[in-house]
C-alpha positions in Angstrom: 38.0 -11.6 -25.3 34.7 -10.9 -23.7 34.6 -11.5 -20.0 31.7 -13.4 -18.7 29.5 -11.7 -16.0 29.2 -13.9 -12.8 25.8 -15.2 -12.2 25.5 -13.4 -9.0 26.3 -10.4 -10.5 23.8 -10.4 -13.3 20.6 -8.3 -13.1 17.0 -9.8 -13.2 14.5 -8.6 -16.1 11.2 -7.4 -15.2 8.2 -5.9 -17.4 6.1 -3.1 -16.2 2.9 -1.5 -17.8 2.5 2.1 -17.8 -0.1 4.9 -19.0 0.6 5.7 -22.9 0.8 9.3 -22.1 3.2 9.0 -19.1 5.1 6.6 -21.3 5.5 9.1 -24.0 6.6 11.9 -21.2 9.2 9.5 -19.7 10.4 8.5 -23.5 11.0 12.2 -24.3 12.8 12.9 -20.9 15.3 9.9 -21.4 15.9 10.9 -24.9 16.6 14.3 -24.3 18.9 13.9 -21.5 20.6 11.1 -22.9 19.7 8.5 -20.1 19.3 4.6 -20.3 15.7 3.7 -19.3 16.8 0.8 -17.1 19.3 3.0 -15.3 16.6 5.6 -14.4 13.9 3.0 -13.2 16.6 1.5 -11.1 17.4 4.8 -9.7 14.0 5.4 -8.8 13.3 2.2 -7.2 16.5 2.4 -5.2 15.2 6.3 -4.1 11.9 4.8 -3.1 13.2 1.9 -0.8 15.9 4.4 0.7 13.1 6.9 1.7 11.1 3.8 2.9 14.4 2.9 5.3 15.4 -0.3 3.4 18.9 -0.6 3.1 20.0 -0.9 -0.4 23.5 -2.3 -1.1 24.3 -1.4 -4.7 26.5 -4.0 -6.2 27.4 -4.2 -9.8 29.9 -5.8 -12.0 32.6 -3.4 -13.7 35.1 -4.9 -16.4 38.8 -4.5 -15.4 40.7 -1.9 -17.9 43.6 -3.1 -19.8 46.8 -1.1 -19.4 48.3 -0.5 -22.7 
């Protein structure tokens, strides 16, 4: 049975617009390194905020593993 993610643990969605050539370079990098776009962008934002002195508390939802 699928577990429902609590509302407070869901991630927000947003859209960005970037230069087409930059997008091609990023896509190639992500594909060649098997990286998810959303994880990569979130990591970049977290690193930038940390550099600027913002306290970034990473919270995420994890599924409980079934024991066989």
